[in-house]
C-alpha positions as CSV (number, residue, x, y, z in Angstrom):
1,M,113.0,146.8,104.3
2,S,113.7,143.4,105.9
3,T,112.1,140.3,104.5
4,P,109.7,138.8,107.1
5,V,110.6,135.4,108.5
6,L,108.1,132.8,107.2
7,S,106.9,129.9,109.3
8,D,107.6,126.3,108.4
9,I,104.1,125.1,109.2
10,G,100.9,126.5,110.6
11,L,98.1,125.1,112.8
12,I,94.4,126.2,113.0
13,G,92.5,125.5,116.2
14,L,94.0,126.2,119.6
15,A,92.1,123.9,121.9
16,V,94.2,121.8,124.2
17,M,95.5,119.3,121.5
18,G,96.2,122.1,119.0
19,Q,98.2,124.2,121.5
20,N,100.3,121.2,122.5
21,L,101.0,120.2,118.9
22,V,102.2,123.7,118.2
23,L,104.6,123.6,121.2
24,N,105.8,120.1,120.1
25,L,106.5,121.4,116.5
26,E,108.3,124.5,117.9
27,S,110.4,122.3,120.2
28,R,111.8,120.5,117.1
29,G,113.3,123.6,115.7
30,L,110.4,124.7,113.6
31,R,108.8,128.2,113.4
32,V,105.1,127.8,113.7
33,S,102.1,130.0,112.9
34,A,99.0,129.6,115.0
35,Y,95.5,130.8,114.3
36,N,92.2,130.5,116.3
37,R,88.9,131.9,115.2
38,T,88.9,133.8,118.5
39,A,91.8,136.2,118.1
40,A,92.1,136.7,121.9
41,T,92.8,133.0,122.3
42,T,95.6,133.2,119.8
43,A,97.2,136.3,121.4
44,A,96.9,134.8,124.9
45,F,98.6,131.5,123.7
46,V,101.6,133.3,122.1
47,E,102.0,135.6,125.1
48,A,102.0,132.7,127.5
49,H,105.1,131.3,125.6
50,P,107.6,134.1,125.2
51,G,110.8,133.5,123.4
52,K,109.5,130.7,121.3
53,R,109.4,130.6,117.5
54,L,105.7,131.3,117.3
55,H,103.6,133.7,115.1
56,G,100.1,134.3,116.4
57,A,98.0,135.3,113.4
58,P,95.1,137.7,114.1
59,T,93.3,136.8,110.9
60,L,93.3,133.8,108.5
61,A,94.7,135.9,105.7
62,D,97.7,136.9,108.0
63,F,98.1,133.2,108.9
64,V,98.3,132.1,105.3
65,A,100.7,135.0,104.4
66,S,103.0,134.0,107.2
67,L,103.7,130.5,105.8
68,A,106.6,129.4,103.5
69,R,105.6,127.8,100.2
70,P,104.4,125.2,99.6
71,R,102.3,126.0,102.7
72,R,101.7,123.3,105.2
73,V,98.5,123.8,107.2
74,L,97.3,121.5,110.0
75,V,93.6,121.8,110.9
76,M,92.8,120.8,114.5
77,V,89.1,121.6,115.0
78,K,86.0,119.6,115.9
79,A,85.1,116.9,113.4
80,G,82.2,117.5,111.0
81,A,80.9,120.8,109.8
82,A,83.7,122.8,111.5
83,V,86.3,121.2,109.3
84,D,84.4,122.0,106.2
85,A,83.9,125.6,107.4
86,V,87.7,126.1,107.9
87,I,88.4,124.6,104.5
88,D,85.9,126.9,102.8
89,E,87.6,129.9,104.4
90,L,91.1,128.7,103.8
91,L,91.0,127.6,100.1
92,P,90.6,131.1,98.5
93,L,93.8,132.2,100.3
94,L,95.9,129.2,99.3
95,E,97.7,128.4,96.0
96,P,97.9,125.1,94.1
97,G,100.4,122.7,95.6
98,D,99.7,123.9,99.2
99,I,99.0,121.1,101.7
100,V,96.1,121.0,104.1
101,A,96.0,118.2,106.7
102,D,93.0,117.5,108.9
103,C,94.4,116.2,112.2
104,G,91.1,115.8,114.1
105,N,88.9,112.7,114.6
106,S,87.1,113.0,111.3
107,L,85.0,110.3,109.8
108,Y,87.0,108.7,107.1
109,T,84.3,109.1,104.5
110,D,84.4,112.8,105.1
111,T,88.2,112.7,104.5
112,V,87.7,110.9,101.2
113,R,85.2,113.5,100.1
114,R,87.4,116.4,101.1
115,E,90.4,114.9,99.4
116,A,88.5,114.6,96.1
117,R,87.4,118.2,96.3
118,L,90.9,119.6,97.2
119,T,92.7,117.4,94.7
120,A,90.5,118.6,91.9
121,A,91.3,122.2,92.9
122,G,95.1,121.5,92.8
123,F,95.7,121.2,96.5
124,V,97.1,118.3,98.5
125,F,94.8,117.0,101.3
126,M,95.9,114.6,104.1
127,G,93.7,113.0,106.8
128,I,96.0,112.4,109.8
129,G,95.0,110.5,112.8
130,V,96.7,111.7,116.0
131,S,96.5,109.8,119.3
132,G,97.9,110.5,122.7
133,G,95.8,113.2,124.3
134,E,97.3,116.3,125.8
135,E,100.5,114.7,127.0
136,G,101.0,112.9,123.7
137,A,100.4,116.0,121.6
138,R,103.1,117.8,123.6
139,K,105.7,115.1,124.0
140,G,105.1,112.8,121.1
141,P,101.9,111.3,119.8
142,S,101.2,108.2,117.7
143,I,100.5,109.5,114.2
144,M,98.5,107.8,111.4
145,P,98.7,109.9,108.2
146,G,96.6,109.0,105.1
147,G,96.5,110.6,101.7
148,P,98.7,110.9,98.6
149,E,102.3,109.8,98.7
150,A,103.4,113.3,97.7
151,G,101.7,114.7,100.8
152,W,103.3,112.1,103.0
153,Q,106.8,112.8,101.7
154,A,106.3,116.5,102.2
155,M,105.0,116.2,105.7
156,R,107.2,113.2,106.7
157,P,110.2,115.0,108.3
158,M,108.0,117.1,110.5
159,L,105.7,114.3,111.5
160,E,108.6,112.0,112.3
161,A,110.2,114.8,114.4
162,I,107.2,115.2,116.6
163,A,106.0,111.6,116.9
164,A,106.6,109.4,119.9
165,R,109.6,107.0,119.6
166,V,110.0,103.4,120.7
167,D,113.5,101.9,120.4
168,G,114.5,105.0,118.4
169,T,111.8,104.5,115.8
170,P,109.2,107.2,115.3
171,C,105.6,106.0,115.9
172,V,104.4,107.3,112.5
173,A,103.9,105.7,109.1
174,H,102.0,106.3,106.0
175,M,98.8,104.3,106.4
176,G,97.7,104.5,102.7
177,P,95.7,106.7,100.3
178,G,92.4,108.5,100.8
179,G,90.8,108.0,104.2
180,A,93.2,105.3,105.4
181,G,94.7,107.4,108.2
182,H,91.4,108.4,109.7
183,F,90.0,104.9,109.3
184,V,93.0,103.5,111.3
185,K,92.5,106.1,114.0
186,M,88.8,105.3,114.1
187,V,89.6,101.6,114.7
188,H,92.2,102.6,117.2
189,N,89.5,104.4,119.1
190,G,87.2,101.4,118.9
191,I,89.9,99.2,120.4
192,E,90.3,101.9,123.1
193,Y,86.6,101.6,123.9
194,G,87.0,97.8,124.3
195,D,90.1,98.2,126.4
196,M,88.5,100.6,128.8
197,Q,85.4,98.5,129.2
198,L,87.4,95.4,129.9
199,I,89.4,97.2,132.6
200,G,86.1,98.6,134.0
201,E,84.7,95.1,134.3
202,A,87.9,93.8,136.0
203,Y,87.4,96.8,138.4
204,Q,83.8,95.9,139.0
205,L,84.6,92.3,139.8
206,M,87.2,93.4,142.3
207,R,85.0,96.1,143.9
208,T,82.1,93.7,144.4
209,A,84.5,91.2,145.9
210,G,85.2,93.8,148.6
211,L,88.5,95.4,147.5
212,S,88.9,99.1,148.3
213,A,90.1,101.6,145.7
214,A,93.5,101.7,147.3
215,E,93.8,97.9,147.2
216,M,92.7,97.9,143.6
217,A,95.3,100.6,142.8
218,A,98.0,98.3,144.2
219,V,96.7,95.4,142.0
220,F,96.7,97.4,138.8
221,T,100.2,98.8,139.7
222,R,101.4,95.2,140.0
223,W,99.7,94.1,136.8
224,N,101.4,97.0,135.0
225,E,104.7,95.3,135.6
226,G,103.7,92.2,133.6
227,P,102.1,91.2,130.3
228,L,99.2,93.7,130.9
229,Q,101.7,96.6,131.0
230,S,100.0,99.5,129.1
231,Y,99.1,103.2,129.4
232,L,95.5,102.4,130.3
233,I,96.5,100.0,133.1
234,E,98.9,102.6,134.4
235,I,96.5,105.4,134.6
236,T,93.8,103.1,136.1
237,A,96.1,102.5,139.0
238,Q,96.7,106.2,139.4
239,A,93.0,107.1,139.1
240,L,92.2,104.5,141.8
241,A,94.9,105.9,144.1
242,Q,93.7,109.5,143.8
243,Q,92.0,111.0,146.8
244,D,89.1,113.6,146.6
245,P,90.3,116.8,148.3
246,L,86.7,117.7,149.2
247,T,85.8,114.5,151.0
248,G,89.0,112.6,151.6
249,R,87.5,109.6,149.9
250,A,88.8,107.8,146.9
251,L,88.0,110.1,144.0
252,V,86.7,107.3,141.8
253,D,84.0,106.6,144.5
254,V,82.5,110.1,144.1
255,I,82.6,110.2,140.3
256,L,79.1,109.7,138.8
257,D,78.8,106.4,136.8
258,R,77.6,107.9,133.6
259,A,80.1,107.6,130.7
260,G,80.4,110.0,127.8
261,Q,81.5,109.3,124.2
262,K,82.2,111.4,121.1
263,G,81.1,109.0,118.4
264,T,84.2,107.2,117.1
265,G,83.1,103.9,118.8
266,R,79.8,104.0,117.1
267,W,81.5,104.8,113.7
268,T,83.6,101.7,114.2
269,L,80.6,99.5,114.8
270,I,78.8,100.8,111.7
271,S,81.9,100.2,109.6
272,A,82.3,96.7,111.0
273,A,78.8,95.9,110.0
274,E,79.4,97.3,106.5
275,H,82.4,95.1,106.1
276,A,80.8,92.0,107.8
277,V,83.5,91.8,110.5
278,P,82.4,90.9,114.1
279,V,83.7,93.4,116.7
280,S,81.7,92.1,119.6
281,V,84.0,93.5,122.3
282,M,83.7,97.0,120.9
283,Q,80.0,96.5,120.5
284,A,79.7,95.5,124.2
285,A,81.8,98.5,125.2
286,V,79.7,101.0,123.3
287,E,76.4,99.5,124.5
288,A,77.7,99.6,128.1
289,R,78.4,103.3,127.8
290,I,74.9,103.8,126.4
291,L,73.4,101.9,129.3
292,S,75.5,103.8,131.8
293,A,74.0,107.0,130.4
294,R,70.5,105.8,131.3
295,R,71.2,106.1,135.0
296,D,67.7,107.1,136.0
297,L,66.4,103.9,134.4
298,R,69.1,101.8,136.0
299,L,68.3,103.2,139.5
300,R,64.6,102.3,139.0
301,A,65.4,98.9,137.7
302,A,67.8,98.2,140.6
303,E,64.8,98.5,142.9
304,V,62.6,95.9,141.1
305,L,64.6,93.5,139.0
306,V,65.6,90.3,140.7
307,G,69.1,88.9,140.7
308,P,71.9,87.8,143.0
309,A,73.4,90.6,145.1
310,P,77.2,90.1,145.0
311,A,78.7,89.8,148.5
312,P,82.3,90.5,149.4
313,L,84.6,87.5,149.3
314,P,86.7,86.3,152.2
315,E,90.2,87.7,152.0
316,A,91.6,84.2,151.6
317,E,89.7,83.9,148.3
318,R,90.6,87.2,146.8
319,E,94.1,86.4,145.5
320,A,92.6,83.5,143.5
321,L,90.0,85.8,142.1
322,L,92.6,88.4,141.1
323,A,94.7,85.7,139.3
324,R,91.7,84.6,137.3
325,V,90.6,88.1,136.4
326,H,94.2,89.0,135.3
327,D,94.2,86.1,132.9
328,A,90.7,86.8,131.7
329,L,91.5,90.4,131.1
330,Y,94.7,89.6,129.1
331,A,92.8,87.0,126.9
332,S,89.9,89.3,126.3
333,K,92.3,92.2,125.4
334,I,93.9,90.0,122.8
335,V,90.5,89.2,121.3
336,S,89.6,92.9,121.2
337,Y,92.8,93.8,119.3
338,A,92.3,90.8,117.0
339,Q,88.8,92.0,116.1
340,G,90.1,95.6,115.4
341,L,92.9,94.3,113.2
342,D,90.5,92.1,111.3
343,L,88.4,95.1,110.5
344,L,91.5,96.9,109.3
345,R,92.3,94.0,107.1
346,A,88.8,93.8,105.6
347,A,88.7,97.6,104.9
348,G,92.2,97.7,103.5
349,E,91.2,95.0,101.0
350,A,87.8,96.6,100.2
351,Y,89.3,100.1,99.6
352,G,92.7,99.1,98.1
353,W,94.6,100.7,100.9
354,N,97.1,97.9,101.3
355,L,97.2,98.4,105.1
356,D,100.2,96.9,106.8
357,L,98.9,95.5,110.1
358,G,102.4,94.9,111.5
359,T,103.3,98.5,110.8
360,I,100.0,99.8,112.4
361,A,100.7,97.8,115.5
362,S,104.2,99.2,115.6
363,V,102.9,102.8,115.3
364,W,100.6,102.1,118.3
365,R,103.5,101.0,120.5
366,G,104.1,104.5,121.7
367,G,102.4,107.9,122.2
368,C,98.8,106.6,121.8
369,I,96.1,105.8,124.4
370,I,96.2,102.0,123.6
371,R,100.0,101.7,123.7
372,A,100.8,98.4,125.4
373,Q,103.7,96.0,125.8
374,F,102.1,93.3,123.8
375,L,101.8,95.4,120.7
376,G,105.4,94.5,120.1
377,R,104.3,90.9,120.0
378,I,101.5,91.7,117.6
379,T,104.0,93.5,115.3
380,E,106.2,90.4,115.4
381,A,103.3,88.1,114.6
382,Y,102.4,90.1,111.4
383,R,106.1,90.4,110.5
384,A,106.4,86.6,110.7
385,D,103.2,86.1,108.7
386,P,101.9,89.2,106.8
387,A,99.1,87.0,105.4
388,L,97.9,86.1,109.0
389,D,94.1,85.7,108.8
390,N,93.4,86.4,112.4
391,L,95.7,87.3,115.3
392,L,94.3,84.5,117.4
393,L,95.8,82.0,115.0
394,A,99.4,83.2,115.6
395,D,101.4,80.7,117.6
396,G,102.3,83.0,120.5
397,F,98.7,84.2,121.1
398,R,97.2,80.7,120.7
399,Q,99.4,79.6,123.6
400,V,98.4,82.6,125.7
401,L,94.7,81.9,125.2
402,A,95.2,78.2,125.9
403,R,96.8,79.0,129.2
404,A,94.1,81.5,130.1
405,Q,91.2,79.1,129.3
406,D,90.3,77.9,132.8
407,A,90.6,81.4,134.4
408,W,88.8,83.1,131.6
409,R,85.8,80.7,131.7
410,A,85.7,80.8,135.5
411,T,85.7,84.6,135.5
412,V,82.7,84.8,133.2
413,A,80.8,82.0,134.9
414,D,81.5,83.5,138.4
415,A,80.4,87.0,137.2
416,A,77.1,85.5,136.0
417,A,76.6,83.6,139.2
418,R,77.3,86.6,141.3
419,G,75.1,89.0,139.2
420,V,78.0,91.1,137.9
421,A,77.6,92.4,134.3
422,V,80.7,91.6,132.3
423,P,79.5,92.0,128.7
424,A,83.0,92.6,127.1
425,F,84.6,89.6,128.9
426,A,81.7,87.4,127.8
427,A,81.7,88.8,124.2
428,A,85.4,88.1,123.9
429,L,85.1,84.5,125.2
430,A,82.1,83.9,122.9
431,Y,84.0,85.2,119.9
432,H,86.9,82.9,120.7
433,D,84.6,79.9,121.1
434,G,82.6,80.8,118.0
435,L,85.9,81.1,116.0
436,R,87.0,77.6,117.1
437,T,83.7,76.0,116.4
438,A,84.1,73.8,113.3
439,R,80.3,73.3,112.8
440,S,78.2,76.2,113.9
441,P,74.4,76.2,114.4
442,A,74.1,78.3,111.2
443,N,72.9,75.2,109.3
444,L,69.6,75.3,111.3
445,L,69.4,79.1,110.7
446,Q,69.7,78.4,106.9
447,A,66.9,75.8,107.2
448,Q,64.7,78.4,108.9
449,R,65.5,81.0,106.2
450,D,64.7,78.6,103.5
451,Y,61.5,77.5,105.3
452,F,59.9,80.9,105.6
453,G,61.6,82.8,102.7
454,A,62.9,80.2,100.2
455,H,66.3,81.7,100.6
456,T,68.0,78.4,99.6
457,Y,71.0,76.7,101.2
458,E,74.2,74.9,100.4
459,R,74.8,71.2,101.2
460,T,77.8,69.6,102.9
461,D,77.8,66.8,100.3
462,R,77.7,69.1,97.2
463,P,80.2,71.6,95.7
464,A,80.4,75.0,97.4
465,G,78.1,77.6,95.8
466,E,75.5,75.1,94.6
467,M,72.2,76.2,96.0
468,F,69.2,74.0,97.1
469,H,65.6,74.6,98.2
470,T,63.3,72.3,100.1
471,V,59.5,72.2,99.8
472,W,58.7,72.4,103.5
473,P,55.4,71.2,105.1
474,E,52.9,73.9,105.6
475,V,52.3,75.0,109.1
476,I,48.7,75.0,110.0
477,D,47.6,77.2,112.9
């Protein structure tokens, strides 16, 4: 009787990302077992790829039995209860030392909880952030693994094999223990929210100035050849150029203006509040999506609320507008990334993860949704100064922001004057100005707090930490 050929790795969950990760793994010379709770889905997937080193498992028991020891299992299902349900079914079939890796968009606190449970039972649990969408999963994603060092070393050859590469270097690195990988992926998604909102605001400014979708596609194509070069700018150009086969119009003009979201942006805001880190660009982006979803309210408000109605600009003025918006977009994008990296720094310190911000930026250079040319400059900034307090303080980025000042301020002011909402542009500029303000109005705020609540305050002429209280005059109604 011949010995069955065992698979090098297995994946549970054959939605689009799962299927493409399986094909990516197989293309690197690995034999892969695949399982989906709907057996017909598994069978159809394997049948659609004849001749490949795939084993479609009809049951979870068959799936586990098909794996070489120590078993390596990737879980690619919807975050939340579905992950726990898979783990509950899986664990009785595994043996101590086997590795389970959650590759979905799980909340990092869930990852910490699951790791504690599986470690106590003798298993190795990894929380792995994966970014790149369908194309990235198939051709090479950006991968952010977190968990024990032993798990990383066991998974490293496979993860490096399937990851995107930039200058020959795989876009994967061990983020740290516990929930570090999923936290980094969560912040990545928060930055993604900010990036997309900023691009949307640039689009809105162009649209209200009178540019057609085709003209804007040409602008974004041109911008993608300079410092704004990025995946999101590239696909924006392509989306704007796409025609609707039903009407012949630009497809973007017939898409309803109601944005969806899956929750990672909100998680980032909650975490930022917990760590006392301002992420105002992400906040603006999340709130803009929420407001977009209240379309019925917006349509009613558009009929009754008063404000300037933006009129198209003369063609002679459009190039100047585009130059200003370009610089405002680049400056605001830098602020968005700076805020995300500041949150990573704070969480890394709070949880003892020792996050390497330069390495994280390097991992994001390829495969992921926020990949961009200037991530190389961010990597260089943190390599030059690993203790950098804030990206905006790095010499190269200070110079960019200084050059963009006039255009940035003019863009926000012009948008306000024309009645065009640019909450992310404005939030980025306000953060920059707040950061460079040596004396903020918080002294008055502290006086107010002490007045109504005796919360005390520090003085400029006394040592830090020494607290004072004033007996304020009583207010008589």
